[in-house]
VEXFIMI-459270 format. One record per residue (C-alpha): residue number from 1; residue in three letters; chain; x, y, z. Coordinates in nm, 2 decimals, decimal comma. Layout:
// VEXFIMI-459270
<site><num>NUM</num><residu>ALA</residu><chaine>A</chaine><xx>X</xx><yy>Y</yy><zz>Z</zz></site>
...
This chain:
// VEXFIMI-459270
<site><num>1</num><residu>MET</residu><chaine>A</chaine><xx>-1,55</xx><yy>1,08</yy><zz>2,35</zz></site>
<site><num>2</num><residu>LYS</residu><chaine>A</chaine><xx>-1,41</xx><yy>0,74</yy><zz>2,28</zz></site>
<site><num>3</num><residu>THR</residu><chaine>A</chaine><xx>-1,45</xx><yy>0,46</yy><zz>1,97</zz></site>
<site><num>4</num><residu>PRO</residu><chaine>A</chaine><xx>-1,70</xx><yy>0,25</yy><zz>2,04</zz></site>
<site><num>5</num><residu>ILE</residu><chaine>A</chaine><xx>-1,45</xx><yy>-0,03</yy><zz>1,91</zz></site>
<site><num>6</num><residu>ARG</residu><chaine>A</chaine><xx>-1,12</xx><yy>-0,19</yy><zz>1,99</zz></site>
<site><num>7</num><residu>TYR</residu><chaine>A</chaine><xx>-0,90</xx><yy>-0,30</yy><zz>1,73</zz></site>
<site><num>8</num><residu>ALA</residu><chaine>A</chaine><xx>-0,59</xx><yy>-0,47</yy><zz>1,69</zz></site>
<site><num>9</num><residu>GLY</residu><chaine>A</chaine><xx>-0,30</xx><yy>-0,22</yy><zz>1,68</zz></site>
<site><num>10</num><residu>GLY</residu><chaine>A</chaine><xx>-0,51</xx><yy>0,08</yy><zz>1,81</zz></site>
<site><num>11</num><residu>LYS</residu><chaine>A</chaine><xx>-0,33</xx><yy>0,40</yy><zz>1,85</zz></site>
<site><num>12</num><residu>SER</residu><chaine>A</chaine><xx>-0,55</xx><yy>0,47</yy><zz>2,14</zz></site>
<site><num>13</num><residu>LYS</residu><chaine>A</chaine><xx>-0,25</xx><yy>0,50</yy><zz>2,41</zz></site>
<site><num>14</num><residu>ALA</residu><chaine>A</chaine><xx>0,00</xx><yy>0,70</yy><zz>2,19</zz></site>
<site><num>15</num><residu>TYR</residu><chaine>A</chaine><xx>-0,34</xx><yy>0,99</yy><zz>2,21</zz></site>
<site><num>16</num><residu>ASN</residu><chaine>A</chaine><xx>-0,11</xx><yy>1,23</yy><zz>2,42</zz></site>
<site><num>17</num><residu>PRO</residu><chaine>A</chaine><xx>0,24</xx><yy>1,17</yy><zz>2,22</zz></site>
<site><num>18</num><residu>ILE</residu><chaine>A</chaine><xx>0,08</xx><yy>1,24</yy><zz>1,89</zz></site>
<site><num>19</num><residu>THR</residu><chaine>A</chaine><xx>-0,18</xx><yy>1,53</yy><zz>2,01</zz></site>
<site><num>20</num><residu>GLU</residu><chaine>A</chaine><xx>0,12</xx><yy>1,71</yy><zz>2,14</zz></site>
<site><num>21</num><residu>HIS</residu><chaine>A</chaine><xx>0,23</xx><yy>1,73</yy><zz>1,80</zz></site>
<site><num>22</num><residu>LEU</residu><chaine>A</chaine><xx>-0,07</xx><yy>1,88</yy><zz>1,66</zz></site>
<site><num>23</num><residu>PRO</residu><chaine>A</chaine><xx>-0,08</xx><yy>2,27</yy><zz>1,66</zz></site>
<site><num>24</num><residu>PHE</residu><chaine>A</chaine><xx>-0,30</xx><yy>2,41</yy><zz>1,91</zz></site>
<site><num>25</num><residu>PHE</residu><chaine>A</chaine><xx>-0,36</xx><yy>2,75</yy><zz>1,72</zz></site>
<site><num>26</num><residu>PRO</residu><chaine>A</chaine><xx>-0,36</xx><yy>2,80</yy><zz>1,45</zz></site>
<site><num>27</num><residu>LYS</residu><chaine>A</chaine><xx>-0,60</xx><yy>2,47</yy><zz>1,48</zz></site>
<site><num>28</num><residu>PRO</residu><chaine>A</chaine><xx>-0,53</xx><yy>2,22</yy><zz>1,21</zz></site>
<site><num>29</num><residu>LYS</residu><chaine>A</chaine><xx>-0,80</xx><yy>2,26</yy><zz>0,95</zz></site>
<site><num>30</num><residu>ARG</residu><chaine>A</chaine><xx>-0,89</xx><yy>1,89</yy><zz>0,95</zz></site>
<site><num>31</num><residu>ILE</residu><chaine>A</chaine><xx>-0,73</xx><yy>1,57</yy><zz>0,96</zz></site>
<site><num>32</num><residu>ILE</residu><chaine>A</chaine><xx>-0,66</xx><yy>1,28</yy><zz>0,73</zz></site>
<site><num>33</num><residu>SER</residu><chaine>A</chaine><xx>-0,59</xx><yy>0,96</yy><zz>0,88</zz></site>
<site><num>34</num><residu>PRO</residu><chaine>A</chaine><xx>-0,50</xx><yy>0,67</yy><zz>0,63</zz></site>
<site><num>35</num><residu>PHE</residu><chaine>A</chaine><xx>-0,48</xx><yy>0,39</yy><zz>0,86</zz></site>
<site><num>36</num><residu>ILE</residu><chaine>A</chaine><xx>-0,80</xx><yy>0,51</yy><zz>1,07</zz></site>
<site><num>37</num><residu>GLY</residu><chaine>A</chaine><xx>-0,87</xx><yy>0,14</yy><zz>1,24</zz></site>
<site><num>38</num><residu>GLY</residu><chaine>A</chaine><xx>-1,07</xx><yy>0,16</yy><zz>1,58</zz></site>
<site><num>39</num><residu>GLY</residu><chaine>A</chaine><xx>-1,06</xx><yy>0,54</yy><zz>1,50</zz></site>
<site><num>40</num><residu>SER</residu><chaine>A</chaine><xx>-0,93</xx><yy>0,60</yy><zz>1,90</zz></site>
<site><num>41</num><residu>LEU</residu><chaine>A</chaine><xx>-0,73</xx><yy>0,96</yy><zz>1,78</zz></site>
<site><num>42</num><residu>GLU</residu><chaine>A</chaine><xx>-0,93</xx><yy>1,04</yy><zz>1,53</zz></site>
<site><num>43</num><residu>VAL</residu><chaine>A</chaine><xx>-1,26</xx><yy>1,04</yy><zz>1,71</zz></site>
<site><num>44</num><residu>ARG</residu><chaine>A</chaine><xx>-1,10</xx><yy>1,22</yy><zz>2,00</zz></site>
<site><num>45</num><residu>TRP</residu><chaine>A</chaine><xx>-0,99</xx><yy>1,46</yy><zz>1,75</zz></site>
<site><num>46</num><residu>ALA</residu><chaine>A</chaine><xx>-1,28</xx><yy>1,52</yy><zz>1,63</zz></site>
<site><num>47</num><residu>SER</residu><chaine>A</chaine><xx>-1,53</xx><yy>1,53</yy><zz>1,96</zz></site>
<site><num>48</num><residu>GLU</residu><chaine>A</chaine><xx>-1,26</xx><yy>1,72</yy><zz>2,21</zz></site>
<site><num>49</num><residu>ARG</residu><chaine>A</chaine><xx>-1,10</xx><yy>1,93</yy><zz>1,97</zz></site>
<site><num>50</num><residu>ASN</residu><chaine>A</chaine><xx>-1,34</xx><yy>1,97</yy><zz>1,68</zz></site>
<site><num>51</num><residu>ILE</residu><chaine>A</chaine><xx>-1,12</xx><yy>1,94</yy><zz>1,40</zz></site>
<site><num>52</num><residu>PRO</residu><chaine>A</chaine><xx>-1,29</xx><yy>1,77</yy><zz>1,10</zz></site>
<site><num>53</num><residu>VAL</residu><chaine>A</chaine><xx>-1,15</xx><yy>1,44</yy><zz>1,03</zz></site>
<site><num>54</num><residu>LEU</residu><chaine>A</chaine><xx>-1,10</xx><yy>1,25</yy><zz>0,72</zz></site>
<site><num>55</num><residu>GLY</residu><chaine>A</chaine><xx>-1,01</xx><yy>0,87</yy><zz>0,74</zz></site>
<site><num>56</num><residu>PHE</residu><chaine>A</chaine><xx>-0,92</xx><yy>0,57</yy><zz>0,52</zz></site>
<site><num>57</num><residu>ASP</residu><chaine>A</chaine><xx>-0,82</xx><yy>0,21</yy><zz>0,57</zz></site>
<site><num>58</num><residu>VAL</residu><chaine>A</chaine><xx>-0,79</xx><yy>-0,06</yy><zz>0,31</zz></site>
<site><num>59</num><residu>PHE</residu><chaine>A</chaine><xx>-1,04</xx><yy>-0,30</yy><zz>0,54</zz></site>
<site><num>60</num><residu>TRP</residu><chaine>A</chaine><xx>-1,37</xx><yy>-0,22</yy><zz>0,35</zz></site>
<site><num>61</num><residu>CYS</residu><chaine>A</chaine><xx>-1,57</xx><yy>-0,36</yy><zz>0,61</zz></site>
<site><num>62</num><residu>LEU</residu><chaine>A</chaine><xx>-1,39</xx><yy>-0,13</yy><zz>0,90</zz></site>
<site><num>63</num><residu>THR</residu><chaine>A</chaine><xx>-1,51</xx><yy>0,15</yy><zz>0,72</zz></site>
<site><num>64</num><residu>ASN</residu><chaine>A</chaine><xx>-1,81</xx><yy>0,03</yy><zz>0,61</zz></site>
<site><num>65</num><residu>TYR</residu><chaine>A</chaine><xx>-1,87</xx><yy>-0,01</yy><zz>1,00</zz></site>
<site><num>66</num><residu>TRP</residu><chaine>A</chaine><xx>-1,78</xx><yy>0,37</yy><zz>1,02</zz></site>
<site><num>67</num><residu>GLN</residu><chaine>A</chaine><xx>-2,02</xx><yy>0,48</yy><zz>0,77</zz></site>
<site><num>68</num><residu>HIS</residu><chaine>A</chaine><xx>-2,32</xx><yy>0,29</yy><zz>0,95</zz></site>
<site><num>69</num><residu>GLN</residu><chaine>A</chaine><xx>-2,22</xx><yy>0,38</yy><zz>1,29</zz></site>
<site><num>70</num><residu>LEU</residu><chaine>A</chaine><xx>-2,18</xx><yy>0,76</yy><zz>1,18</zz></site>
<site><num>71</num><residu>TYR</residu><chaine>A</chaine><xx>-2,45</xx><yy>0,80</yy><zz>0,92</zz></site>
<site><num>72</num><residu>LYS</residu><chaine>A</chaine><xx>-2,70</xx><yy>0,52</yy><zz>1,01</zz></site>
<site><num>73</num><residu>PRO</residu><chaine>A</chaine><xx>-2,69</xx><yy>0,44</yy><zz>1,37</zz></site>
<site><num>74</num><residu>LYS</residu><chaine>A</chaine><xx>-3,02</xx><yy>0,32</yy><zz>1,45</zz></site>
<site><num>75</num><residu>GLU</residu><chaine>A</chaine><xx>-3,03</xx><yy>0,09</yy><zz>1,13</zz></site>
<site><num>76</num><residu>MET</residu><chaine>A</chaine><xx>-2,71</xx><yy>-0,05</yy><zz>1,28</zz></site>
<site><num>77</num><residu>HIS</residu><chaine>A</chaine><xx>-2,87</xx><yy>-0,08</yy><zz>1,59</zz></site>
<site><num>78</num><residu>GLU</residu><chaine>A</chaine><xx>-3,15</xx><yy>-0,28</yy><zz>1,45</zz></site>
<site><num>79</num><residu>ILE</residu><chaine>A</chaine><xx>-2,94</xx><yy>-0,54</yy><zz>1,29</zz></site>
<site><num>80</num><residu>LEU</residu><chaine>A</chaine><xx>-2,70</xx><yy>-0,60</yy><zz>1,56</zz></site>
<site><num>81</num><residu>HIS</residu><chaine>A</chaine><xx>-2,99</xx><yy>-0,65</yy><zz>1,73</zz></site>
<site><num>82</num><residu>SER</residu><chaine>A</chaine><xx>-3,19</xx><yy>-0,87</yy><zz>1,58</zz></site>
<site><num>83</num><residu>LEU</residu><chaine>A</chaine><xx>-2,87</xx><yy>-1,14</yy><zz>1,55</zz></site>
<site><num>84</num><residu>THR</residu><chaine>A</chaine><xx>-2,84</xx><yy>-1,45</yy><zz>1,78</zz></site>
<site><num>85</num><residu>CYS</residu><chaine>A</chaine><xx>-2,52</xx><yy>-1,46</yy><zz>1,98</zz></site>
<site><num>86</num><residu>SER</residu><chaine>A</chaine><xx>-2,44</xx><yy>-1,79</yy><zz>1,90</zz></site>
<site><num>87</num><residu>LYS</residu><chaine>A</chaine><xx>-2,11</xx><yy>-2,01</yy><zz>1,73</zz></site>
<site><num>88</num><residu>GLU</residu><chaine>A</chaine><xx>-2,34</xx><yy>-2,04</yy><zz>1,42</zz></site>
<site><num>89</num><residu>THR</residu><chaine>A</chaine><xx>-2,44</xx><yy>-1,69</yy><zz>1,35</zz></site>
<site><num>90</num><residu>TYR</residu><chaine>A</chaine><xx>-2,04</xx><yy>-1,57</yy><zz>1,41</zz></site>
<site><num>91</num><residu>ASN</residu><chaine>A</chaine><xx>-1,94</xx><yy>-1,82</yy><zz>1,16</zz></site>
<site><num>92</num><residu>LYS</residu><chaine>A</chaine><xx>-2,21</xx><yy>-1,72</yy><zz>0,93</zz></site>
<site><num>93</num><residu>ILE</residu><chaine>A</chaine><xx>-2,11</xx><yy>-1,34</yy><zz>0,93</zz></site>
<site><num>94</num><residu>LYS</residu><chaine>A</chaine><xx>-1,74</xx><yy>-1,46</yy><zz>0,95</zz></site>
<site><num>95</num><residu>GLU</residu><chaine>A</chaine><xx>-1,72</xx><yy>-1,64</yy><zz>0,64</zz></site>
<site><num>96</num><residu>GLU</residu><chaine>A</chaine><xx>-1,96</xx><yy>-1,37</yy><zz>0,49</zz></site>
<site><num>97</num><residu>LEU</residu><chaine>A</chaine><xx>-1,66</xx><yy>-1,12</yy><zz>0,57</zz></site>
<site><num>98</num><residu>SER</residu><chaine>A</chaine><xx>-1,42</xx><yy>-1,38</yy><zz>0,48</zz></site>
<site><num>99</num><residu>SER</residu><chaine>A</chaine><xx>-1,55</xx><yy>-1,37</yy><zz>0,09</zz></site>
<site><num>100</num><residu>SER</residu><chaine>A</chaine><xx>-1,59</xx><yy>-1,04</yy><zz>0,04</zz></site>
<site><num>101</num><residu>LEU</residu><chaine>A</chaine><xx>-1,24</xx><yy>-0,93</yy><zz>0,09</zz></site>
<site><num>102</num><residu>LYS</residu><chaine>A</chaine><xx>-1,13</xx><yy>-0,95</yy><zz>-0,29</zz></site>
<site><num>103</num><residu>SER</residu><chaine>A</chaine><xx>-1,04</xx><yy>-0,61</yy><zz>-0,30</zz></site>
<site><num>104</num><residu>ILE</residu><chaine>A</chaine><xx>-0,72</xx><yy>-0,37</yy><zz>-0,12</zz></site>
<site><num>105</num><residu>PHE</residu><chaine>A</chaine><xx>-0,86</xx><yy>-0,03</yy><zz>-0,22</zz></site>
<site><num>106</num><residu>ARG</residu><chaine>A</chaine><xx>-0,89</xx><yy>0,25</yy><zz>0,00</zz></site>
<site><num>107</num><residu>TYR</residu><chaine>A</chaine><xx>-1,18</xx><yy>0,34</yy><zz>0,15</zz></site>
<site><num>108</num><residu>LYS</residu><chaine>A</chaine><xx>-1,28</xx><yy>0,67</yy><zz>0,24</zz></site>
<site><num>109</num><residu>ILE</residu><chaine>A</chaine><xx>-1,49</xx><yy>0,78</yy><zz>0,58</zz></site>
<site><num>110</num><residu>SER</residu><chaine>A</chaine><xx>-1,54</xx><yy>1,14</yy><zz>0,73</zz></site>
<site><num>111</num><residu>ILE</residu><chaine>A</chaine><xx>-1,62</xx><yy>1,19</yy><zz>1,08</zz></site>
<site><num>112</num><residu>PRO</residu><chaine>A</chaine><xx>-1,85</xx><yy>1,49</yy><zz>1,19</zz></site>
<site><num>113</num><residu>ASN</residu><chaine>A</chaine><xx>-1,66</xx><yy>1,70</yy><zz>1,45</zz></site>
<site><num>114</num><residu>ASN</residu><chaine>A</chaine><xx>-1,91</xx><yy>1,92</yy><zz>1,68</zz></site>
């Protein structure tokens, strides 16, 4: 399974070199990712290798996205579907996100495995 978002600085091309360092047996009990970003590695480990993943990131908007993608996908679809695709909508959302970037705390998400 691939991640539904692209993220600047993503690790997707590093999947094979990083994954070859994971033990096959015994399988890791979980993977903790301090910089989940777009989650390309983490989503594949959870879906293809059935390894639970805990993901963290300093960007709360990103972890908020993942929480909704994983646990409230229908609600998120409805919200996104209701938005008008326009420069005005883009600028409004960009401003809302920019004004809310006041905190630099790590936020946690948990990607369920199969």
